[in-house]
N, C-alpha and C positions, 0 to 999 in steps of 0.2 A: 679444645672444646670437650667438656665433660660428657661421657656417655650417659644416656637416660637410663636410670635404674629400672629393671623389670620386676614388677611385683607379681609373684605367683600365688602367694598365700594371703588369705584375708587378714585384715588388720587385727592385731591382738594375738595372732598365732605365735606360740612360743616354739622355736626350733633350737635344737642342740644336737651336736654331732661329734664324732671322733672319740678319743680316749676318755675325756671327762664324762661323756654320756654313758659309755660302757661301765665306768667305775660307779656312776650314779645308779645304774641298773643293779650292779652287784650289791651295793650298799642297801638298796631298797629290799632286795631278797633276804639280806641278813636280818633286817628288822622283822620280816615275816617269820623267819626261823626262830628268832628270839621269843616270839609270842607262844610257840608250842614246845620249845626246847625242854622245859622242866616237866613236861607231861609224859616223857618217854619211859617205858619200862614198868616193872612191878612196883618200884618205889617212886614212880612219877606223881607229881602233885595234880590236883584238880583245879581247873580255872573257874572262877565265878565271874560270869559275863552278864552285864545288865544292858539291855538294848534301850533305844530312845523312848520306848513305851513303858519302861520300868519292869519288863519281864526278865526275871533272873534265870540263867541257865548254868547248871553246874555240870562240867564235862571235862574229860581228859582225852576225848577223841579228836585227833588233829583236824579231820574234815569238818566236824561240827564247829570247832573254835574258829577255823578260817572262814567258814560260811558267815559267821556272825560279825566278822571284821569287815568294815566298809572300806575296802582297799580301792584307791583310785590310780595308783601308779601302774602304768601298763605292763612293765616288766614283772612287778610283784604279783600282778593278777595271774600271770602264767603259773606261778607257784600255787596259788589258790586253786586254779583250774585243774592242775595235775593231782592235787589232793582229792578233789571231787571225783575225778575220773577213776582214781585208785579205789575210792570208797564204793563207786558204782560197779566196778569190774571185779575187784577182789574182796572188798569189804573191810579189810584191815591193812595195817602198814602205812596209814596216811601220814602219821608223824614221821616215820622213818624216811618216806619219800621226800618230805619237805626238808628234813635235816640234811639228807644226802645231797640234794640239789644245791642247797645253800652252801654246804661245805665244799662241793666241787668248785663253786664260784669263788669261794674264799681262797682256795688253794691256787687258782689261776690268776687271781687279782694282781699279784706282783708281776707276772709275765705280761699282763695287759698293760700295766702302767709302764713297763719297759718298752712297749711298742711292738710286742710280738703279734703277728697277724692273726686275727680270729680264726681264719680257715685252718691254720696249722693246729691251733688248739682243738678245733672241732674234729679234725682228722685223727689226732691222737686219742681223743676221748672215745671216738667210735671204735677204734682198734681195741682200746682197753675194755670197753663194754662187751665186745664180741668175745674177747678172751675170758672175761669174767663169767659170762653166760655159759660158755663151753666148759669152764672149770666146774661150775655148779652142777652141770649135767653129769660130769665125770664122777663127782664124789657124792652124789645124791644116793640115798638109800631107798630101794624099791619096796613097795608095800605088796605083800602076797595077798591078792584078793581072794584066793581060794580058801585060805585059812580065815574064816569069819571071826573067830575069837581074837586072833592077832590083829586083824584089820580094825575091829571095834576098839581094842585097847589103844591102838595108835591114834584113832580118830578122837578118842576121849582125851589123849595127851595133847593133841593139836588144839582141841577146844579149850582145855585147861590153860594152855600157854597163851591163847588169845585173851582169856578172861583174867589172867594173872595181873595184868596192868590196869584192870578196870575197877570201878567202885565196888563191885560185888566179888572181888578176889577172895574174900573170906569164905564165900560159899561156892568156889569154883568147882569143887568135886561134885556137889549137888547139881549145879547147872550144866556142867559138861556132860554128865550122863543124860540129863533131860534134852539137851541140844542134839546129841547123837541119836537118841530115841526118836526125836521129832524128824530129823532128816531121814532116818532109816524107814520111817513110815511112808515116805513119798514114793512115787513111781520113778521110772528110769530118767525122766526128764528133770527131776529135782527142781520143780518150779517153786521159787521163793514165795509166790503169792498163795501157795497152798498151805503155808504155815501162818496161821493167824495169831497175833499177839494182842491180848486184851488186858487192860490194867484195872485192878480193883483195889481202891485204897483201903488200908486197914490190914491187920494181921501181920505175921512175921514173914520175912523173905522166904523161909523154908516152907511156908504154907502154899507157895506157888505150885501149880499142878499142870500136868500135860494131859490133854483130852484127845483120845484117839478118834477124832471126828470133827464136827463143826460145832462151835459154841458162839453165841452172840448175845448181847445184852437185851433183856426184855424191852420191847418197844412200847410206845405210848398206847394205852388201852382205854376203852370206854366201859360204861356200865354193862354188866353181864359177863365181863371177862372172867371174874372170879368163879363163875359157875361152870366154866369150861374145865374138862379134865386136863391134868397137867402131865400125864404119863401115858404112853402108848407103846405096845409091842408091835413091831413090823407094820407101821402105818404107811399109807400112801400119802405122798406130799405133793400138793399143788403149788406151783411157783408162778405167780401172776404179776403182770404189770397193768392191773385193772383197778379202777377206783370203785369201791363197793360202798358208796354212800349217796344220799340224795344231793344232787348238785345244786348250788345256789345259782340264781339267774345272773347272767352277765350284766355288767354295768350298762345302764341306759337301754337295757333290752325292754321291749314293749310288746305285750300280747293283748290284743283287744278281744273281749268276749261280750256277747250280748245277754247271755242268760247264766243263771247259777249252774245249770246242768252242763254248759260248755266248760265252765271253770272246773267243775268237779271231774269232768272227763280228763282234763289236763293233769290234775292232781293224781287221779287214778292211774293214768298212763305212766307217770313218773314212778309210782310205787310198783306197778306191774313190771316195768323194765328192771327195777332193782331185784324184785322177788324172782323174776325169771332167771337172772344171773345166779342168784343164791341157790335156786332149785337145781340148776345145771351142775353147779359145783358139788352139791350134796349127792346128786345121782351118779357123779363120776366115781364115787367110792373113796374120795380123799378124806383123810382124817385130820391132816394138818394143812392149813392154808396160809401161805406166806405171800405178801404183796409188797411191791415197792411203793405203791400209792396207798392213801389212807383207807382203812376199813372202818366204817362208821358204827354208831351205836346200834342201829337196826340190824345190820349184818352180824355184829358181835352177839347180840341176843339170839338171832336166828341160829347161828352156829352152836351157841351154848345149849339151846333147846334140843339139838340133835347130836350132842356129845362130840362136837368137833372143836378143834383148837384153831385160833386164827391170830395172826400178827401182821399189822399194817405198818407202813413207813419203815420197812426193813432196809438198812443201808445196801446200796447196790453191790459193793464188794462182798458182803456176807451172803447176799442172795446168789451171786455168781459162784461163790465157793460152795454153797449148799448144792447148787445145780451140778457142779463138777464132781462133787463127792457122792451125791445121792442119785444122780442120773436125772432123766427128764429134761424139760426145757422150759424157759420162761415164756409164758403165754400172754399175748396182748388181747385175747378174747377168750370167752368161756364156752364158745360154741363147739370146740373140738377137744374136750378133755378126755382123751382115751388113755388106756394104760401106758402106752409107750411115751407119753409126754409127762407122766407123773413120776416123781422120784420115790425112792424106797430107802428105808434104813431099818436096822434091827430094833433100835430103841430110841424113842424121843421122850425127853422129860425136861421139866423146868425146875431148876434148883436154886436155892439161896446161897450166894457167895458173898460174905461180908454184908454190906448194906445193899447189895444189888441182887437182882434175880436174873439168871441166865438160862437160855434155851439150849439144850444139848441134843445133838444128833450123833449117835454112835453106831458102829457097825455099818458104815457106808460102803456099798458094794462097788461103785463105779471107779472113782479115783481115790487114791490114798491121800488123806489129808489129816491135819491135826491142828489143835489150837493150844497155845500156851497161855495160861491165866496167871498173871503176875500179881503178887500181893506185896504190900510195903507201906511205908509211912508217907513221907512228903512227896508231893507231885514231881518235883525236880529229881528226886532220888529214883522214882519209878521210870521217868523218861530216860534217865541215864542207864538204868537197868535194861530197858528195851533196846537202846542203842548198843549196849554191850552184847546182848544176846544176838542181835542182828549181825554183829561182827563175827561172833563165834559160829553162827549158822552158816554164814558165807564161807568161813574157813573150812568147815566140815564138808560142805558141798564141793569146794575146790579139791580137798584132799581125796574125796571119792573119785572125782573126775581125773585128777592128776595123781598117778600112783607112785609118787616119789616124794620124799621129805628130806630135809637137812636139819642139822642141829641149830637151835636158836640161841638166845642169850649173847649175841655178838660173836659167836664162834665162827659162823660162816663168813662174816665180814673180815675177821682177822686172818682167816685162811686165804681169802681172796687178796687181801692186802699184801700178805707175804708172797703169794704167787706172782702178783703183778710187779712187786718191787724187785723180785729176783729176775723177772723177765726184762724189766726196764734196763737192767745192767748189761744185758746181752745185745742191746741195739745202740747204734750211734746217733748223733744229732740231737736236735731239740726234743724229739719225741721221747727220749730217755727221761728228760726232766718232767715232761707233761704226764707221762704214764706213772712216774714216781709220785707226782702230785695227786693223781687219781687214787693211787694206792694209799697214800696218807689220808686222803679224804674219807676212805671207807672206814677208817678207825674211829670216826666220829660216833658211830653207834655204840660200841663197847665203852668208849670214853664217856659218853653222855649217860649211859647206864650206871657207870661208876659214880659220876658226879651226883646224879639224882639219888643214889643210895647212900651218899655221904662217905664214900671210900676215896682213897688217894688214887686218882685216875692214872697218874704217871707211873706210880709204883706197880699198880695192877697191870697196866698195859705192857710194861717191861717184862713182867712174869709171863704174860700171855705170849709175847713175841718169842721168848725163850722156849716156851712149851711148843709153839708151832714150829720152831726151827728144828725140833727133834723128830721131824718127819712123821708126826701123828696128825691124821686128818682133822680130828675134833679135839681141840684143846679145852682145858677147863674153863668154866664160866667165871663170873665175877668172884664169888666166894671160893673159887678153885674147886668147884664140883663139876664133874663132867656133865654137859647138857644131856647127853644121851642117857646116862645113868639116872640123871635127875628127871628124865621124862620131858625135857624141854625140846619139843619137836616143832619144826616150822615147815609149812608146806612150800614146796619148790616154787609154786606159782607166785608166792609172796616175795621171793628173793630176786629172780630176774626182773620182775615187774618194778620194784623200787629202783633197781639199778638202771634199767633202761629209761623209764620216764624221768628219773632223776637226772640222767645224762642229757635227755632231750631238753628239759627245762633249763639245765645249766647252759646249754648251747644257745637257747633263745635270747637271753639278755646279752650274751657276748657277741652274737653274730650281727645284729643290726649296727651298721656303722653310724646310723643316724636315726634319731627318734623325732617325730613331729607330733606335738601335742596340740590338737585343734581347739583346745580351750585354754585360756590364759592360766598359767600355773603360778601360784604365788611363790616368790623367790625364797630360797632357803628351805623349801618344804617339798620333799620328794614323795613321801607316802602320807596321804591324809587318812589316818585311822580315826574312827569316831572316838572322841575322848573317853566315852564311858567304858568300852571294852578294854581300852589300854590302861586307863587310870587305875582300875583294880590290878595293879602289878602284883597285888597280894595273891598268893596261892592259898587255896583252901585245902588244908591237909586233913582229910577225913580219916580218922583212925577207926 
């Protein structure tokens, strides 16, 4: 008698397990790595990605590209997630993480196909990662924080290294100084939100400027605004979340009056409430009034008559940044506008930048803050510039917090590869092969840098291995220029982080012996990428 089959999963569920599923996971991750492989390094290409709404994005930032890919394969998604977390935590190195993780998987694929147990692979990789991180700590160069000139020089080199692979690499010296100046203006917490980045189309890239204070775009204004003064020395600033205009009646509201006098009383009461608010603001001594809610035409004219400046509908983040910079607090009522809730700054002025007008608050006493105003041509170009500056700012913040750096340009990966390869020969068993595979995988970074630059990768890597074998901690970079002499510095935070998450992601697709997809998967299709981002396999090489 046949046993009755037990159905655990709903009809249409696709299950796969064992070695074929592990190999499928590894292949899916390889596809993801291929999407960003050519963007690595100073000679990396930019990708032109068009989404389903027709919006074009030009970028060579790994996290940005992977976010725009509509990945459905569960193992491949881990690679996308790790690039996002690297972007949020460190700010740069997203492409390196993706390539490393995919290369780790590629190197262990033969062992998986031969039936080696995933737990053995995981154990070997964890050992190798710990050895690599310890080696990085041993050979890292410490930054002397006491010598401010040396620290600043090193920070500029870190920022320039981060910008060298970006679209604005031609202006990296200009922007690396600007980025370091911006981060140095912050307080000890180094809050990223205290650096505002505003984009103004038009002008050259070198017309970009750093404002030591808060700057935001002029808001919508009513008649009477042009009569207001546009410059104040040491003004008091009122920050409000109050609507300063006559409110329209609510839908379906009904007020019954019997006489014209009653109706006039209602109208007068409305005006008196508004004028009472405006009078209290004027008596507080504030010369600049900013509100998150609208400031109407009556209020605008009232302030103009009394030589006061006002701006309504100020974005919340700009209002909060002004509060943190100038002091005071955002008020939801005008009944208690005392000196301790008003902000102060040395100079307020409204200035024309390109086709826009901007409000500047400089000499802010409370918190240290700054605003970078970017100039440039096309919108996509400016968006990529903003992403590049974000990466550089994150690197400089990291370098200030972590006072040690290593050489970039693939030198650290080659040194780790040599160290792990030598170590693997001292141990017996299967771990020897797996740690050797880990060491070989690390060479993907200098190899890809060579490929992207058009060099013969095999020839260059052989020279690099020979140089590293001469017991010199930092071997020459791709064109055989020493990275340290060339000023190619990399923050230590960037190196253990790509190694560790790269290892973790590499373990994820290997470890599950079984994958259950709760939605039917069309056969022969592992990774469903939206056709638009993938079909431009063309790279946009912007010279």
